[in-house]
MARKOL-554181 format. One record per residue: x, z, y of N, C-alpha, C in turn. Coordinates in steps of 0.1 Angstrom, whole numbers, padded with zeros to 4 digits, always signed. Example, Ala and Ser with C-alpha at 12.3 -4.5 7.8 and 13.67 -1.06 7.14 Angstrom:
BEGIN
+0132+0078-0057+0123+0078-0045+0132+0078-0033
+0128+0071-0022+0137+0071-0011+0129+0079+0000
END
This chain:
BEGIN
+0735+0522-1447+0744+0511-1445+0757+0513-1453
+0761+0526-1455+0773+0528-1462+0771+0527-1477
+0759+0531-1482+0756+0530-1497+0744+0522-1499
+0745+0509-1498+0734+0500-1500+0728+0500-1514
+0736+0504-1524+0731+0505-1538+0727+0519-1542
+0726+0528-1532+0722+0542-1535+0707+0543-1539
+0703+0556-1540+0689+0559-1544+0679+0554-1534
+0668+0549-1538+0656+0547-1529+0649+0560-1527
+0639+0559-1519+0632+0572-1514+0626+0580-1526
+0619+0573-1535+0613+0581-1546+0623+0587-1555
+0634+0580-1558+0644+0586-1566+0652+0597-1559
+0654+0595-1546+0660+0606-1539+0651+0619-1539
+0638+0618-1537+0629+0629-1537+0630+0636-1551
+0630+0628-1562+0630+0633-1575+0642+0642-1578
+0654+0637-1574+0666+0644-1576+0668+0656-1566
+0662+0654-1555+0663+0665-1545+0655+0677-1549
+0643+0674-1555+0634+0685-1560+0641+0692-1572
+0648+0684-1580+0655+0691-1591+0666+0700-1586
+0673+0696-1576+0683+0704-1570+0677+0716-1563
+0666+0714-1556+0660+0725-1549+0655+0736-1558
+0650+0732-1570+0645+0742-1580+0657+0750-1585
+0669+0745-1586+0680+0752-1591+0686+0762-1581
+0685+0758-1568+0691+0767-1558+0681+0776-1551
+0668+0774-1554+0657+0782-1548+0647+0785-1559
+0650+0793-1569+0641+0795-1580+0630+0804-1576
+0619+0803-1584+0607+0812-1581+0608+0824-1591
+0601+0834-1588+0601+0846-1597+0587+0848-1603
+0586+0851-1615+0574+0854-1622+0569+0868-1617
+0556+0869-1613+0551+0881-1608+0541+0888-1618
+0544+0900-1622+0535+0908-1630+0525+0916-1621
+0513+0912-1622+0503+0919-1613+0497+0931-1620
+0497+0942-1612+0491+0955-1616+0476+0954-1616
+0470+0960-1626+0455+0960-1626+0450+0968-1615
+0439+0962-1609+0433+0969-1597+0441+0970-1585
+0452+0962-1584+0461+0964-1573+0457+0955-1561
+0457+0941-1563+0455+0932-1552+0444+0922-1554
+0438+0919-1543+0428+0908-1543+0433+0898-1533
+0436+0886-1537+0441+0875-1529+0429+0867-1523
+0429+0864-1510+0418+0857-1504+0424+0845-1495
+0416+0834-1495+0421+0823-1487+0409+0813-1485
+0411+0803-1477+0401+0793-1475+0406+0780-1482
+0398+0773-1488+0402+0760-1494+0405+0750-1483
+0414+0741-1486+0418+0731-1476+0407+0721-1473
+0400+0717-1484+0389+0707-1483+0376+0714-1482
+0367+0708-1473+0355+0715-1470+0344+0709-1479
+0333+0716-1480+0320+0711-1486+0311+0708-1475
+0298+0704-1478+0289+0701-1468+0275+0704-1472
+0266+0705-1461+0252+0706-1464+0245+0696-1455
+0234+0691-1460+0227+0680-1453+0213+0684-1448
+0210+0682-1435+0198+0685-1429+0187+0677-1436
+0176+0684-1440+0165+0677-1448+0158+0667-1439
+0156+0671-1426+0148+0663-1417+0156+0651-1411
+0168+0655-1406+0176+0645-1398+0186+0638-1406
+0190+0643-1418+0200+0637-1426+0214+0640-1421
+0215+0649-1410+0228+0652-1405+0237+0660-1415
+0249+0656-1416+0258+0663-1426+0267+0673-1418
+0266+0686-1422+0274+0697-1416+0285+0701-1426
+0298+0700-1422+0308+0705-1431+0309+0721-1430
+0312+0727-1442+0312+0741-1443+0326+0745-1450
+0331+0757-1446+0343+0762-1452+0340+0768-1466
+0350+0768-1474+0349+0774-1488+0359+0785-1489
+0354+0797-1491+0362+0810-1492+0365+0812-1507
+0377+0815-1510+0382+0817-1524+0389+0831-1525
+0385+0839-1535+0392+0851-1538+0395+0853-1553
+0406+0859-1556+0410+0860-1570+0417+0874-1572
+0414+0881-1582+0421+0893-1586+0434+0890-1593
+0444+0898-1589+0458+0895-1594+0459+0896-1609
+0454+0907-1616+0456+0909-1630+0447+0901-1639
+0434+0901-1637+0425+0894-1646+0422+0880-1642
+0426+0876-1629+0423+0863-1624+0408+0860-1622
+0400+0870-1622+0386+0868-1619+0384+0862-1605
+0377+0851-1604+0376+0843-1592+0362+0844-1586
+0362+0845-1572+0350+0844-1565+0350+0833-1554
+0340+0825-1553+0339+0814-1543+0326+0815-1536
+0327+0812-1523+0315+0812-1514+0317+0803-1503
+0306+0795-1499+0306+0786-1488+0302+0794-1476
+0309+0793-1465+0305+0799-1452+0306+0789-1441
+0300+0792-1430+0299+0782-1419+0312+0780-1412
+0321+0791-1411+0333+0789-1403+0344+0799-1409
+0356+0798-1403+0366+0808-1407+0367+0819-1396
+0357+0821-1388+0356+0832-1378+0355+0845-1386
+0359+0856-1379+0360+0869-1385+0346+0873-1391
+0335+0870-1384+0322+0874-1389+0320+0868-1403
+0322+0855-1405+0320+0849-1418+0331+0853-1428
+0343+0855-1423+0354+0859-1432+0352+0873-1438
+0348+0882-1429+0346+0896-1434+0334+0897-1443
+0324+0890-1440+0312+0890-1448+0315+0884-1462
+0323+0874-1463+0327+0868-1476+0336+0878-1483
+0345+0885-1476+0353+0895-1483+0345+0907-1489
+0335+0911-1481+0326+0921-1486+0318+0917-1498
+0313+0904-1497+0305+0899-1509+0314+0898-1521
+0327+0896-1519+0336+0896-1531+0337+0909-1537
+0338+0920-1529+0340+0934-1534+0327+0937-1542
+0315+0933-1537+0303+0936-1544+0302+0928-1557
+0307+0916-1556+0307+0907-1568+0315+0913-1580
+0327+0919-1576+0336+0925-1587+0332+0939-1589
+0323+0945-1581+0318+0958-1583+0328+0970-1581
+0338+0968-1572+0347+0978-1569+0357+0974-1558
+0366+0982-1555+0376+0980-1544+0390+0980-1549
+0398+0970-1547+0412+0970-1551+0420+0978-1542
+0433+0981-1545+0441+0989-1536+0445+0981-1524
+0445+0968-1524+0449+0960-1513+0443+0946-1513
+0441+0941-1501+0436+0927-1499+0447+0919-1493
+0450+0907-1499+0461+0899-1494+0455+0886-1488
+0454+0886-1474+0449+0873-1468+0460+0865-1463
+0457+0853-1459+0466+0844-1452+0467+0849-1438
+0475+0842-1429+0477+0847-1416+0467+0840-1406
+0454+0839-1410+0444+0833-1402+0440+0844-1391
+0435+0839-1380+0432+0848-1368+0422+0858-1372
+0413+0855-1381+0402+0865-1385+0408+0877-1391
+0421+0876-1397+0427+0887-1404+0439+0893-1396
+0447+0884-1390+0459+0888-1384+0460+0883-1370
+0461+0893-1360+0462+0889-1346+0476+0884-1343
+0486+0890-1348+0500+0885-1346+0508+0887-1359
+0513+0876-1364+0521+0876-1376+0535+0882-1374
+0540+0889-1384+0553+0894-1384+0558+0895-1398
+0571+0894-1400+0577+0895-1414+0576+0909-1419
+0576+0919-1410+0577+0933-1414+0564+0941-1411
+0558+0939-1400+0547+0947-1396+0537+0939-1388
+0529+0930-1394+0520+0922-1387+0509+0930-1380
+0504+0925-1369+0493+0931-1361+0480+0926-1367
+0472+0935-1373+0459+0932-1379+0448+0930-1369
+0439+0922-1372+0426+0921-1364+0419+0934-1365
+0415+0940-1354+0409+0954-1354+0397+0955-1362
+0388+0944-1362+0376+0945-1369+0378+0944-1384
+0388+0935-1388+0391+0934-1402+0398+0947-1407
+0406+0954-1399+0412+0967-1403+0401+0977-1404
+0391+0977-1395+0380+0986-1396+0372+0984-1409
+0370+0972-1413+0364+0968-1425+0371+0974-1437
+0385+0973-1437+0393+0978-1447+0392+0994-1448
+0392+1000-1436+0390+1015-1436+0377+1019-1442
+0366+1011-1439+0353+1015-1444+0353+1014-1460
+0360+1005-1466+0361+1003-1480+0372+1010-1487
+0381+1017-1479+0392+1025-1484+0402+1016-1491
+0406+1005-1485+0416+0996-1490+0426+0993-1479
+0437+0985-1483+0447+0982-1474+0448+0967-1472
+0453+0963-1460+0455+0948-1458+0470+0946-1459
+0474+0936-1467+0488+0932-1468+0489+0917-1466
+0490+0913-1454+0490+0898-1451+0502+0892-1457
+0500+0879-1462+0512+0872-1467+0520+0867-1456
+0533+0865-1458+0542+0860-1447+0538+0846-1443
+0539+0844-1430+0535+0831-1425+0544+0820-1431
+0537+0809-1434+0544+0797-1440+0551+0800-1453
+0546+0810-1460+0552+0814-1474+0541+0813-1484
+0537+0801-1489+0526+0800-1498+0528+0807-1511
+0541+0809-1515+0544+0816-1527+0540+0831-1527
+0538+0837-1515+0533+0850-1514+0519+0851-1520
+0512+0840-1519+0498+0840-1524+0496+0828-1534
+0506+0827-1542+0506+0815-1552+0493+0815-1560
+0489+0828-1564+0477+0829-1573+0465+0823-1567
+0462+0826-1554+0450+0820-1548+0452+0805-1545
+0464+0801-1542+0467+0787-1540+0464+0779-1553
+0468+0785-1564+0464+0779-1577+0450+0779-1579
+0443+0790-1576+0428+0791-1578+0421+0780-1570
+0426+0777-1558+0420+0767-1549+0421+0753-1556
+0432+0750-1562+0434+0738-1569+0425+0737-1581
+0423+0748-1588+0414+0748-1600+0399+0746-1596
+0395+0752-1585+0381+0750-1581+0377+0736-1576
+0388+0729-1572+0385+0715-1568+0380+0707-1581
+0385+0711-1592+0381+0705-1605+0368+0711-1611
+0368+0725-1610+0357+0732-1617+0344+0733-1609
+0345+0733-1596+0334+0735-1587+0331+0723-1579
+0341+0718-1571+0339+0706-1563+0334+0694-1570
+0341+0691-1581+0337+0679-1589+0323+0679-1595
+0318+0690-1601+0304+0690-1606+0294+0689-1595
+0297+0694-1583+0287+0694-1572+0289+0682-1563
+0298+0673-1566+0301+0662-1557+0289+0654-1554
+0281+0651-1564+0269+0642-1562+0256+0650-1559
+0257+0663-1558+0245+0671-1556+0244+0674-1540
+0232+0671-1535+0229+0673-1521+0222+0686-1519
+0228+0695-1510+0222+0708-1507+0218+0708-1493
+0206+0714-1490+0201+0713-1477+0203+0726-1469
+0208+0736-1475+0211+0749-1468+0223+0756-1474
+0229+0766-1467+0240+0773-1472+0236+0781-1484
+0225+0787-1484+0220+0795-1496+0219+0786-1508
+0214+0774-1507+0212+0765-1518+0226+0760-1523
+0235+0758-1514+0249+0754-1518+0255+0765-1526
+0254+0777-1521+0261+0789-1527+0255+0792-1541
+0242+0789-1542+0235+0791-1556+0242+0782-1566
+0244+0769-1562+0250+0759-1570+0265+0763-1573
+0272+0768-1563+0286+0772-1565+0287+0783-1575
+0278+0793-1573+0279+0805-1582+0275+0802-1597
+0267+0792-1599+0264+0788-1612+0276+0781-1619
+0283+0773-1611+0295+0767-1616+0306+0777-1618
+0306+0787-1609+0316+0797-1609+0315+0806-1622
+0302+0809-1626+0300+0817-1638+0305+0810-1650
+0304+0796-1650+0310+0789-1661+0325+0790-1661
+0331+0788-1649+0345+0789-1648+0351+0802-1653
+0345+0813-1648+0350+0827-1651+0348+0830-1666
+0338+0824-1672+0335+0827-1686+0342+0818-1696
+0349+0808-1691+0356+0798-1699+0369+0804-1704
+0373+0802-1717+0385+0807-1722+0397+0802-1715
+0407+0810-1712+0419+0806-1706+0427+0797-1716
+0435+0788-1710+0442+0778-1719+0452+0785-1728
+0450+0783-1741+0460+0789-1751+0457+0803-1754
+0446+0809-1749+0443+0823-1751+0429+0824-1756
+0426+0836-1762+0413+0838-1768+0404+0847-1760
+0406+0847-1747+0398+0855-1738+0396+0847-1725
+0385+0851-1718+0382+0844-1705+0386+0854-1693
+0385+0849-1681+0388+0857-1669+0378+0869-1669
+0366+0866-1671+0355+0876-1671+0358+0887-1681
+0361+0883-1693+0363+0892-1704+0375+0901-1701
+0386+0894-1696+0398+0902-1693+0395+0912-1681
+0387+0908-1672+0384+0917-1661+0376+0929-1666
+0366+0927-1674+0358+0938-1680+0367+0947-1688
+0377+0942-1695+0385+0950-1704+0396+0958-1698
+0403+0952-1688+0415+0959-1683+0414+0962-1668
+0405+0956-1660+0406+0958-1646+0394+0965-1639
+0382+0964-1644+0370+0969-1638+0372+0984-1636
+0376+0991-1646+0377+1006-1645+0388+1011-1635
+0397+1002-1632+0408+1007-1623+0404+1005-1608
+0393+0998-1605+0389+0996-1591+0383+1009-1586
+0385+1011-1573+0379+1022-1566+0364+1019-1564
+0355+1030-1564+0341+1027-1563+0337+1022-1549
+0327+1015-1548+0321+1009-1536+0315+1021-1528
+0316+1021-1514+0309+1031-1506+0294+1029-1507
+0286+1039-1504+0272+1039-1505+0266+1028-1496
+0271+1027-1483+0266+1018-1474+0275+1006-1472
+0269+0995-1470+0277+0983-1467+0283+0984-1452
+0293+0976-1450+0300+0976-1437+0291+0970-1427
+0290+0976-1415+0283+0970-1404+0293+0964-1394
+0291+0951-1393+0301+0943-1385+0299+0948-1370
+0311+0951-1364+0311+0956-1350+0316+0946-1340
+0310+0945-1329+0315+0937-1318+0321+0946-1307
+0329+0940-1298+0336+0948-1288+0331+0945-1274
+0332+0955-1266+0328+0953-1252+0337+0962-1243
+0342+0957-1232+0351+0965-1223+0342+0969-1211
+0344+0981-1206+0336+0986-1195+0343+0998-1188
+0339+1001-1176+0344+1012-1169+0334+1023-1168
+0338+1036-1169+0329+1047-1169+0325+1050-1154
+0312+1050-1151+0307+1052-1138+0306+1066-1134
+0303+1069-1122+0304+1083-1117+0295+1093-1123
+0284+1089-1129+0275+1098-1136+0279+1101-1150
+0291+1096-1154+0296+1099-1168+0291+1090-1178
+0285+1079-1175+0280+1069-1185+0287+1056-1184
+0286+1048-1195+0292+1035-1195+0281+1025-1199
+0281+1014-1193+0270+1004-1196+0275+0994-1207
+0267+0993-1217+0269+0983-1228+0262+0970-1223
+0269+0961-1218+0264+0949-1212+0253+0941-1219
+0256+0938-1232+0246+0930-1239+0232+0936-1240
+0231+0950-1240+0218+0956-1241+0214+0962-1227
+0223+0962-1217+0220+0968-1204+0216+0983-1206
+0222+0990-1215+0219+1004-1218+0231+1012-1215
+0228+1025-1210+0239+1034-1206+0241+1045-1217
+0254+1047-1220+0258+1058-1230+0267+1068-1223
+0266+1080-1226+0274+1091-1220+0288+1092-1227
+0298+1096-1219+0311+1099-1224+0315+1112-1218
+0325+1120-1223+0329+1132-1216+0333+1129-1202
+0328+1138-1193+0329+1136-1178+0344+1134-1173
+0354+1139-1181+0368+1137-1177+0372+1122-1177
+0364+1113-1183+0368+1099-1184+0362+1091-1173
+0355+1097-1164+0349+1090-1152+0360+1082-1145
+0356+1069-1143+0366+1060-1136+0375+1053-1145
+0376+1056-1158+0385+1050-1167+0379+1038-1174
+0387+1028-1178+0382+1017-1187+0382+1022-1201
+0371+1018-1208+0370+1022-1222+0365+1010-1230
+0367+1011-1243+0363+1000-1252+0351+1005-1261
+0340+0997-1261+0329+1000-1269+0329+0991-1282
+0328+0997-1293+0325+0990-1306+0311+0993-1310
+0303+0982-1311+0289+0984-1315+0285+0976-1326
+0276+0982-1335+0271+0975-1346+0255+0974-1344
+0249+0971-1355+0234+0970-1354+0228+0984-1351
+0234+0995-1355+0228+1008-1354+0236+1018-1346
+0249+1016-1344+0257+1026-1337+0265+1020-1326
+0269+1029-1317+0278+1025-1306+0290+1036-1306
+0302+1031-1307+0314+1039-1307+0322+1036-1294
+0327+1046-1287+0334+1044-1275+0348+1050-1276
+0358+1041-1273+0372+1045-1275+0380+1045-1261
+0389+1054-1260+0398+1054-1249+0412+1056-1255
+0421+1046-1253+0435+1047-1258+0435+1049-1273
+0427+1042-1280+0426+1042-1295+0420+1055-1300
+0415+1064-1292+0408+1076-1296+0393+1075-1294
+0385+1078-1304+0371+1078-1302+0366+1090-1294
+0360+1087-1283+0355+1098-1274+0340+1100-1275
+0333+1091-1280+0318+1093-1281+0312+1084-1292
+0301+1089-1298+0294+1082-1309+0279+1083-1306
+0272+1072-1305+0258+1073-1302+0250+1063-1311
+0237+1066-1314+0229+1056-1321+0226+1045-1311
+0226+1033-1315+0223+1022-1306+0209+1022-1301
+0207+1020-1288+0194+1019-1282+0194+1007-1273
+0184+0998-1276+0184+0985-1269+0174+0985-1257
+0170+0997-1253+0161+0999-1242+0168+0996-1229
+0165+0985-1222+0173+0981-1210+0172+0991-1199
+0183+0994-1192+0184+1004-1181+0181+1018-1185
+0180+1021-1198+0178+1035-1202+0191+1042-1204
+0190+1055-1206+0202+1063-1208+0202+1071-1221
+0213+1071-1228+0215+1080-1240+0226+1090-1236
+0222+1102-1236+0231+1113-1231+0233+1124-1241
+0246+1127-1244+0250+1139-1252+0253+1150-1242
+0246+1161-1243+0247+1172-1234+0262+1178-1234
+0268+1176-1245+0282+1181-1246+0292+1174-1237
+0288+1161-1233+0296+1153-1224+0295+1157-1210
+0285+1165-1206+0282+1167-1192+0290+1179-1187
+0293+1179-1174+0300+1191-1168+0290+1203-1169
+0296+1215-1169+0288+1227-1172+0276+1229-1163
+0278+1226-1150+0267+1227-1140+0256+1217-1143
+0260+1205-1146+0250+1194-1150+0243+1197-1163
+0251+1203-1172+0245+1206-1185+0234+1217-1184
+0237+1227-1175+0227+1238-1172+0214+1232-1167
+0216+1223-1157+0204+1217-1151+0196+1209-1161
+0203+1202-1170+0196+1193-1180+0188+1202-1190
+0192+1215-1191+0185+1224-1201+0173+1230-1195
+0169+1227-1182+0158+1234-1176+0145+1230-1183
+0138+1240-1189+0125+1238-1195+0117+1251-1192
+0104+1251-1193+0096+1263-1191+0101+1274-1201
+0103+1271-1213+0107+1281-1223+0120+1287-1219
+0129+1279-1214+0142+1285-1210+0141+1296-1199
+0132+1293-1189+0130+1303-1178+0122+1315-1183
+0113+1313-1192+0105+1324-1197+0113+1333-1206
+0122+1327-1214+0131+1335-1223+0141+1343-1214
+0146+1337-1204+0155+1344-1194+0148+1356-1188
+0135+1353-1183+0128+1364-1176+0124+1375-1186
+0121+1372-1199+0117+1382-1209+0129+1391-1212
+0141+1385-1211+0153+1394-1213+0155+1404-1203
+0148+1403-1191+0149+1413-1180+0138+1423-1181
+0125+1418-1182+0114+1427-1184+0101+1418-1186
+0091+1424-1193+0079+1416-1195+0072+1413-1183
+0072+1422-1172+0065+1419-1160+0072+1407-1152
+0085+1406-1154+0092+1395-1148+0088+1382-1155
+0086+1382-1168+0082+1371-1175+0068+1366-1171
+0059+1376-1168+0045+1373-1164+0046+1366-1150
+0055+1371-1142+0055+1366-1128+0061+1351-1129
+0071+1349-1137+0076+1335-1138+0066+1326-1144
+0058+1331-1154+0047+1323-1160+0037+1318-1149
+0034+1328-1140+0024+1324-1129+0030+1313-1120
+0043+1314-1117+0050+1304-1109+0049+1290-1116
+0052+1290-1129+0052+1277-1136+0038+1271-1137
+0028+1279-1137+0014+1274-1138+0009+1269-1125
+0015+1274-1114+0009+1270-1101+0016+1259-1094
+0028+1256-1097+0035+1245-1090+0031+1232-1096
+0029+1222-1087+0025+1209-1091+0036+1201-1098
+0048+1202-1093+0059+1194-1100+0068+1203-1107
+0072+1200-1119+0081+1209-1127+0093+1213-1120
+0100+1204-1114+0113+1207-1108+0111+1217-1096
+0100+1216-1089+0097+1225-1078+0096+1239-1084
+0089+1240-1096+0087+1253-1102+0100+1259-1107
+0109+1250-1113+0121+1254-1119+0130+1260-1108
+0130+1254-1096+0139+1259-1085+0134+1273-1081
+0121+1275-1080+0116+1288-1076+0119+1298-1087
+0118+1295-1099+0121+1304-1110+0136+1307-1110
+0145+1297-1107+0159+1299-1106+0162+1309-1095
+0155+1308-1084+0158+1317-1072+0154+1331-1076
+0142+1332-1081+0137+1346-1085+0146+1353-1095
+0149+1346-1106+0158+1352-1116+0172+1354-1111
+0176+1347-1101+0189+1349-1095+0191+1363-1089
+0179+1369-1085+0180+1382-1078+0184+1393-1088
+0183+1390-1101+0187+1400-1111+0202+1403-1110
+0210+1392-1106+0224+1394-1104+0227+1401-1091
+0219+1398-1080+0222+1403-1067+0217+1417-1065
+0204+1420-1070+0198+1433-1068+0197+1442-1080
+0199+1436-1092+0198+1443-1104+0184+1441-1111
+0184+1443-1124+0172+1441-1132+0161+1450-1128
+0164+1463-1125+0154+1473-1122+0146+1469-1109
+0154+1466-1099+0148+1463-1086+0139+1450-1087
+0145+1440-1094+0137+1428-1096+0124+1430-1104
+0125+1439-1114+0113+1442-1121+0102+1448-1112
+0106+1458-1104+0096+1465-1095+0091+1455-1085
+0100+1446-1080+0095+1436-1070+0085+1427-1076
+0087+1423-1089+0077+1414-1096+0064+1421-1098
+0065+1434-1101+0053+1442-1103+0045+1443-1090
+0052+1445-1078+0046+1445-1065+0039+1432-1062
+0046+1421-1065+0041+1408-1062+0029+1404-1071
+0029+1409-1083+0018+1406-1092+0005+1413-1087
+0007+1425-1081-0004+1433-1076-0010+1426-1063
-0001+1418-1056-0006+1411-1044-0013+1398-1048
-0009+1393-1060-0014+1380-1064-0008+1368-1057
+0005+1370-1052+0012+1360-1045+0024+1356-1054
+0026+1343-1057+0036+1339-1067+0045+1329-1061
+0056+1334-1055+0066+1324-1050+0079+1332-1048
+0090+1324-1045+0103+1330-1043+0104+1338-1031
+0097+1334-1020+0098+1341-1007+0092+1355-1008
+0082+1357-1016+0076+1370-1017+0086+1380-1023
+0092+1376-1034+0102+1385-1040+0114+1387-1031
+0118+1377-1023+0129+1378-1014+0125+1389-1003
+0113+1388-0998+0108+1397-0987+0108+1411-0992
+0103+1413-1004+0102+1427-1010+0116+1433-1012
+0125+1425-1017+0138+1431-1019+0146+1433-1006
+0145+1423-0996+0152+1425-0984+0147+1436-0976
+0134+1439-0976+0128+1450-0969+0128+1463-0977
+0133+1462-0988+0134+1474-0997+0120+1480-1000
+0110+1471-1001+0097+1475-1004+0095+1480-1018
+0105+1476-1027+0104+1481-1040+0106+1496-1042
+0111+1502-1030+0114+1517-1031+0102+1525-1026
+0091+1518-1021+0079+1525-1016+0072+1532-1028
+0065+1543-1024+0058+1550-1034+0046+1542-1039
+0043+1542-1051+0032+1534-1057+0018+1538-1050
+0017+1551-1047+0004+1556-1042+0001+1550-1029
+0011+1546-1021+0008+1540-1008+0000+1527-1009
+0002+1521-1021-0005+1508-1023-0017+1509-1032
-0016+1519-1041-0027+1520-1050-0039+1528-1045
-0037+1538-1037-0048+1547-1032-0052+1543-1018
-0065+1544-1016-0070+1541-1002-0069+1554-0994
-0064+1553-0981-0061+1564-0972-0075+1569-0967
-0077+1583-0966-0090+1588-0961-0091+1586-0946
-0104+1584-0941-0107+1582-0927-0105+1596-0919
-0097+1596-0909-0095+1609-0901-0108+1613-0894
-0111+1626-0891-0122+1631-0883-0118+1631-0869
-0127+1625-0860-0125+1625-0846-0138+1622-0838
-0139+1629-0827-0152+1628-0819-0155+1614-0815
-0145+1606-0812-0147+1592-0807-0150+1582-0818
-0150+1586-0830-0153+1578-0841-0167+1579-0845
-0175+1569-0845-0189+1569-0847-0193+1573-0861
-0187+1569-0870-0190+1572-0884-0200+1562-0890
-0202+1563-0903-0209+1553-0910-0224+1554-0908
-0229+1566-0904-0243+1568-0902-0248+1561-0889
-0239+1558-0880-0242+1552-0867-0248+1538-0869
-0244+1531-0879-0248+1516-0881-0260+1515-0889
-0267+1526-0893-0279+1525-0901-0291+1521-0892
END
């Protein structure tokens, strides 16, 4: 109302942007070779079409670019969830054939749990992925597109170089769409940069490839999380498999976090890994590490025939023979183990020598059980002279005894 002849909207915006550029200038960034890989999702989606129903499914487009050489990678994924995001980041590293010093993502939930100007909280799975590949995550500041201007520019370029050529092409699967994307991407990376005599790919091979860290031997295994409480027998139940895994017995009753992949299960308490097991999908089964058990339970779990025979042999060979007879005669192994444990326990109470003699006595009787050894030792029968048992006593002479000739 005060300035009816003033600027209209378009002219106002034009002069405002000129003023803004003077008071808020941008800085040219010189990117170190092998330093940063910028990753982001394109704003516009692509799509795949169901061959049978004709249903069109929109898909996300992941874009990554190396800072120094500007080598670009593009891949279509089903969503921006961490599973698809991490898989795309991993495919990027294998595409470039090495690992940069840092990965710079936007503040999407798959990468950053809580944004911060100084120390953002990273998604645990994405951080684990970075640890596996020996790199660092440096999230861009929230609402600061200049922090990742390179990848923002790359997104604009792929709209022309990849979206446009594939605009009229109908793809029926994600794999088919990605094959078409990568063909167009190869052309883009091999094309000479404007005003220069080299391409992104040529520049990458010449200055950046050798500066990247080597890839690890194994690919990253995506891990899922599960929270559970350690039960009284020192095991924790992984709900999706209904399988039990042992933890050190001192954690009984505490809540722990399980990180599990296709082949391994890791168990954490207060960010400290307390157990590592191979994954077993046998429902209601138990996977137990003996080191996690209390000493008394560990001893019992070690019960085997060889364990008792070795223990007996360390006392005397006759003791070993007696234990062997017990093991062979008992129907149930645990019944035999308890008898063996009782017999061998006498070595501590009565001594090795007395136990050896007692076993020799019992072997001569042909009776093989715990009570026989107990009776011999309690009645001190091991102190009797051998001749009392080995030799037959002579028949005394007496008038009232008829003698052997009487019965002929």
